[in-house]
C-alpha positions, 0 to 999 in steps of 0.5 A: 714221788719221783724226784727231779733233777735238783741241779736244774734250778741251781744251773738256772742261777748261774747266769748273770745278774741282768737275767736274774729277773727273767728267771724269776719270772719264768719260774713264777710262770712255770709254778703257776702252770703247774698249779693250773694243771693241778686245779684242772685235774681236781675240777675233772675229778669232781666232774667225773664224781658228779656224773657217776653220782647219778648212777647209784647202781654203778656206784654199788658195783664199784664199791662192792665188787672187784672194780674197786681193786682194779681201779686201785691197781690202776691208780698205783700203776700210773703213779709208779710209771708216771715219770716214764709216761710223762717225762720221756714220752710225747706231750699227748701221752703226758696229757693222757696219763694225767687226765686218766689219773684224775679220771680214775681217782674220780671213779674211785672216790665217788661211792665214798662221797655219795655215802655222805650225802645219802646220810645227810652229811654232804656238808662234811664233803665241802668242809673236807674239801676246804680243809684240804685246800687250806692245808695244801696251800699252806704246806705247798707255800712253805715248800716254795719259800723254804731255804731248808733243803728237803731232798734227804726226806725223799727216801723216808717219805717213800717208805712211810707211804708204802708202810701206811699203804700196806696198813690201809689195805690190810685193815680193809681186808682183814680187820675192818677196824674203825679205830685203825682207819682213823689212826692211819688217816691221821698219819696219812694227813701228817705225812702227805702235808709234809710230802706236799711241801717236799714236792713243791720244793722238788718242782721248783728245783726242776726248773731250768730257764734253758729248757725247751717248750716241750720239756717245760710243758712235761715238767709242768704236767709231772709236777701237777701229777705229783701235787695232785696225788697229794691233794686228793690223798689229803682230801680222802683221809680228811673226809674219813677222819671227819666221817668217823668223828661224826659217827 
């Protein structure tokens, strides 16, 4: 949840009225680029998941062995180093970091998704995906159009995410409580719905009409990286809630 330079968009608005329309068009094109990258990342994750679902033994080894923690650590590590890898590196490195992130998520969630199809509840996966898409679209749209400055929430969102992450890991290792899993998933959905709106505003504020093509491209990839992470987190926990309620 790294923050952008919030002055970039403000600087782009200091130009004359004659260029204002061009700035607006550039912003719309930039945001569309961000959403397109995010959608392609989700599609890539889905392809990885579908491919791995044809290898049940591999999924069992991922779900029950140390590999799950290696994948989890890799995802956290990429999330932490993403600003440096994407914004200060080359375009190739930026793309590599993003697509690796999407692939790792695909590997990590495959056992969970497969388990629903195993018990004849595959429809819940598609329902969870639809609910996630609707929630994401609504909150991201709010973040795009709102005039309220949400920058002050950044620190709170970071601390709340860390707290919930610790609670989830502790429950997975020690307590393995279904009720605690349900409560944390509900809190995660609420938190990341708000984070999606905040991230969208940050991405919008990062736009600067004077950026060169390389900088704009890296910003778009980083924006997609942020939104993708929120989308996949929402999906996992919405699916978890639906699975627990079904049981």
